[in-house]
PAGU-915854 format. One line per field, with one value per residue (C-alpha): residue in one letter; x negated, y, z negated. Coordinates in nm, 3 decimals. Layout:
! PAGU-915854
res: c(A/...)
c1: c(X/...)
c2: c(Y/...)
c3: c(Z/...)
This chain:
! PAGU-915854
res: c(M/P/E/T/P/I/I/P/A/T/N/R/S/V/P/H/W/L/P/P/N/F/I/I/P/D/R/S/A/T/M/P/V/F/Q/D/P/E/I/V/F/T/V/N/Q/D/D/C/S/P/R/S/D/G/R/G/A/S/D/C/A/T/R/T/T/R/S/V/I/S/T/G/K/V/W/D/E/A/K/D/W/R/L/G/Q/R/F/L/F/S/F/E/F/W/V/D/P/A/L/A/Y/A/G/Y/R/N/P/N/A/K/L/T/D/N/F/S/S/Q/L/S/I/A/R/W/Q/G/A/D/F/A/N/N/Q/L/F/D/L/K/V/D/A/T/R/G/V/T/F/L/G/R/T/C/V/P/P/S/G/F/G/G/W/H/R/L/N/M/R/I/K/W/A/N/D/N/T/G/F/L/E/V/R/C/D/G/G/L/H/T/G/L/P/I/Y/A/A/S/D/I/A/T/N/Q/A/L/H/C/F/A/E/N/N/C/D/P/G/V/L/K/D/P/Q/R/F/D/M/Q/L/G/I/L/F/D/H/E/T/A/N/G/Q/R/V/F/P/R/I/P/P/E/G/L/I/V/K/M/R/R/L/V/V/R/R/L/Y/V/I/V/G/R/V/E/T/L)
c1: c(3.975/3.999/3.802/3.631/3.607/3.710/3.392/3.444/3.375/3.033/3.169/3.233/3.257/3.547/3.707/3.600/3.937/3.878/3.714/3.333/3.159/3.438/3.321/3.461/3.276/3.149/3.410/3.694/3.806/4.009/3.945/4.189/4.350/4.311/4.602/4.555/4.668/4.750/4.531/4.705/4.583/4.704/4.616/4.728/4.722/4.372/4.193/3.864/3.507/3.216/2.995/2.912/2.804/2.575/2.832/2.966/3.077/3.224/3.597/3.610/3.461/3.702/4.004/4.059/4.215/4.102/4.136/4.006/3.812/3.591/3.374/3.150/3.019/3.087/3.291/3.002/2.695/2.572/2.532/2.738/3.026/2.877/2.963/3.071/3.219/3.588/3.777/4.107/4.201/4.510/4.670/5.002/5.092/5.352/5.426/5.579/5.950/5.925/5.692/5.828/5.543/5.711/5.410/5.368/5.386/5.042/5.039/4.672/4.715/4.792/5.018/5.371/5.467/5.249/5.395/5.129/5.035/4.740/4.813/4.662/4.655/4.396/4.117/3.866/3.573/3.232/2.965/2.690/2.835/3.021/3.384/3.412/3.764/3.884/4.216/4.445/4.754/4.941/5.233/5.496/5.858/5.978/5.857/5.739/5.420/5.277/4.977/4.880/5.234/5.406/5.635/5.517/5.762/6.046/6.087/6.371/6.108/5.916/5.924/5.895/5.598/5.490/5.201/4.972/4.765/4.503/4.287/4.011/3.696/3.446/3.309/3.168/3.277/3.590/3.551/3.725/4.081/4.314/4.634/4.843/5.142/5.362/5.579/5.554/5.339/4.986/5.064/5.442/5.665/5.562/5.293/5.367/5.053/4.831/4.563/4.295/3.993/3.918/3.623/3.729/3.443/3.622/3.927/4.219/4.400/4.129/4.207/4.061/4.311/4.205/3.848/3.704/3.546/3.721/3.477/3.179/3.027/2.970/2.875/2.887/2.732/2.855/3.195/3.366/3.713/3.881/4.203/4.411/4.505/4.328/4.506/4.326/4.353/4.648/4.626/4.793/4.736/4.442/4.270/4.218/4.416/4.461/4.762/5.071/5.100/5.423/5.398/5.417/5.137/5.132/5.105/5.010/4.957/4.782/4.734/4.625/4.340/4.178/3.868/3.767/3.534/3.723/3.569/3.892/4.180/4.524/4.842/4.714/4.933/4.704/4.901/5.213)
c2: c(-1.300/-0.922/-0.788/-0.546/-0.676/-0.438/-0.299/-0.192/0.173/0.257/0.451/0.182/0.392/0.338/0.597/0.647/0.535/0.174/-0.056/-0.064/-0.283/-0.308/-0.267/-0.285/-0.586/-0.609/-0.877/-0.629/-0.558/-0.254/-0.002/0.015/0.352/0.481/0.686/0.708/0.483/0.269/0.081/0.026/-0.261/-0.274/-0.515/-0.551/-0.837/-0.978/-0.749/-0.909/-0.834/-0.976/-0.961/-1.251/-1.243/-1.543/-1.793/-1.919/-1.787/-1.439/-1.378/-1.309/-1.656/-1.827/-1.618/-1.471/-1.132/-0.959/-0.622/-0.641/-0.502/-0.744/-0.777/-1.039/-0.839/-0.844/-0.547/-0.364/-0.588/-0.556/-0.926/-1.194/-1.378/-1.700/-2.034/-2.012/-1.662/-1.591/-1.323/-1.145/-1.052/-0.836/-0.626/-0.510/-0.593/-0.502/-0.720/-0.586/-0.686/-0.716/-1.016/-1.298/-1.551/-1.872/-2.085/-2.444/-2.810/-2.963/-3.343/-3.356/-3.185/-3.509/-3.320/-3.405/-3.066/-3.011/-2.676/-2.408/-2.071/-1.924/-1.576/-1.477/-1.148/-1.260/-1.516/-1.642/-1.837/-1.980/-1.733/-1.988/-2.180/-2.130/-2.244/-2.252/-2.122/-2.206/-2.033/-1.819/-1.611/-1.710/-1.546/-1.658/-1.571/-1.922/-1.947/-1.595/-1.538/-1.861/-1.982/-2.350/-2.416/-2.243/-1.949/-1.610/-1.391/-1.517/-1.372/-1.156/-0.974/-0.846/-0.468/-0.430/-0.403/-0.712/-0.795/-1.097/-1.177/-1.451/-1.570/-1.814/-1.968/-2.046/-2.396/-2.692/-2.940/-3.005/-2.690/-2.469/-2.336/-2.141/-1.952/-1.743/-1.523/-1.307/-1.008/-1.047/-0.973/-1.105/-1.306/-1.359/-1.588/-1.894/-1.879/-2.009/-2.223/-2.336/-2.605/-2.685/-2.915/-2.869/-2.768/-2.431/-2.413/-2.678/-2.632/-2.812/-2.840/-2.912/-2.967/-2.840/-2.555/-2.425/-2.380/-2.586/-2.874/-3.179/-3.451/-3.213/-3.187/-2.826/-2.690/-2.308/-2.119/-1.771/-1.643/-1.351/-1.223/-1.055/-0.854/-0.736/-0.927/-1.253/-1.418/-1.737/-1.882/-2.077/-2.375/-2.394/-2.675/-2.793/-2.454/-2.191/-1.874/-1.546/-1.538/-1.365/-1.013/-0.810/-0.547/-0.270/-0.431/-0.599/-0.397/-0.504/-0.259/-0.295/-0.080/-0.085/-0.334/-0.479/-0.702/-0.762/-0.999/-1.179/-1.266/-1.341/-1.541/-1.481/-1.678/-1.898/-2.182/-2.480/-2.686/-2.626)
c3: c(2.210/2.263/2.560/2.320/1.962/1.690/1.531/1.169/1.094/0.954/0.655/0.397/0.086/-0.153/-0.382/-0.741/-0.879/-0.775/-1.031/-1.000/-0.743/-0.486/-0.125/0.227/0.374/0.732/0.800/0.752/1.109/1.009/0.735/0.444/0.380/0.023/-0.106/-0.483/-0.647/-0.340/-0.093/0.242/0.464/0.827/1.109/1.469/1.716/1.787/1.539/1.437/1.337/1.539/1.229/0.999/0.637/0.681/0.558/0.890/1.227/1.274/1.258/1.631/1.686/1.446/1.557/1.211/1.144/0.825/0.652/0.295/0.007/-0.179/-0.485/-0.636/-0.925/-1.297/-1.417/-1.583/-1.571/-1.209/-1.151/-0.979/-1.141/-1.272/-1.429/-1.791/-1.760/-1.826/-1.635/-1.593/-1.236/-1.213/-0.939/-0.799/-0.440/-0.178/0.127/0.447/0.450/0.831/0.796/1.013/0.985/0.865/0.762/0.876/0.783/0.741/0.778/0.673/0.337/0.146/-0.092/-0.202/-0.064/0.241/0.344/0.365/0.513/0.698/0.562/0.225/0.037/-0.221/-0.204/-0.460/-0.316/-0.390/-0.285/-0.218/0.076/0.403/0.405/0.026/-0.023/-0.377/-0.453/-0.238/-0.299/0.017/0.195/0.443/0.520/0.424/0.064/-0.011/-0.211/-0.355/-0.553/-0.512/-0.389/-0.685/-0.611/-0.733/-0.537/-0.312/0.040/-0.094/-0.301/0.002/0.019/-0.360/-0.595/-0.792/-1.025/-1.042/-1.353/-1.334/-1.622/-1.536/-1.676/-1.401/-1.459/-1.266/-1.534/-1.740/-1.948/-1.693/-1.702/-1.475/-1.558/-1.317/-1.407/-1.187/-1.276/-1.650/-1.949/-1.972/-2.287/-2.268/-2.067/-1.873/-1.604/-1.257/-1.276/-1.562/-1.580/-1.835/-1.852/-1.481/-1.265/-1.127/-0.877/-0.668/-0.446/-0.609/-0.273/-0.015/0.352/0.678/0.721/0.379/0.503/0.220/0.421/0.273/0.175/0.164/-0.184/-0.293/-0.633/-0.615/-0.904/-0.805/-0.694/-0.522/-0.440/-0.143/-0.153/0.144/0.459/0.545/0.837/0.939/1.290/1.421/1.656/1.997/2.248/2.040/2.053/1.785/1.854/1.671/1.440/1.575/1.437/1.480/1.759/1.499/1.297/0.955/0.632/0.279/-0.008/-0.342/-0.651/-1.017/-0.977/-1.289/-1.301/-1.662/-1.842/-2.121/-2.455/-2.644/-2.490/-2.647/-2.581/-2.302/-2.172/-2.113/-1.860/-1.654)
């Protein structure tokens, strides 16, 4: 743990060209830099915030490094995202080509492919509970950028701009759906992941390293999203440690963010 924890700056305003209702949360250890139209996120070794949002221990306590913007609000309705609503989340991202973090094998994941990553650049979570991580856009130098184990961008694509489009219906029963596309049109080509008739308020891949408390029943009614750098702790000699950040720091960029309530769904692939 750093001798002096990084205290986030008090100025948490965001520029007018971001979609409404985005904020810089207290848990962001470093402040993003806004260079219209880009948002630049940078973290260094042992960066953390000692503040908690009431949903669990602080990042300094859990050895998590985070620099993010977040929102949990409907595009134009000033209330939380809720069950039954359908949304488009879309943004372009750039990952530092110097990233050397290789990810890890997780014997507890109980998946056919149990390779995973503690580094995410986007996270959707239930807003009602601690440790209620639902879906992550994960990054590592072995498999690149992935969503639920499916490749979005290979490691050779680091250093270039790419786009993610997600369409989702929030549901706690079998009326939910999820569709994720990368580097293509919103309605054309095959998605990298598509599932229908599912409860989207539950983590589809739930294990301890995903911070979703396996075996603990949760039924969130509200949801939020974080974008930027979310680097969860690593484990060494049975102890939580801060993730290893390159000496020159780690950089992720984003631009052209869209958060839009959907009332008509065109060209959706139901299962893939």
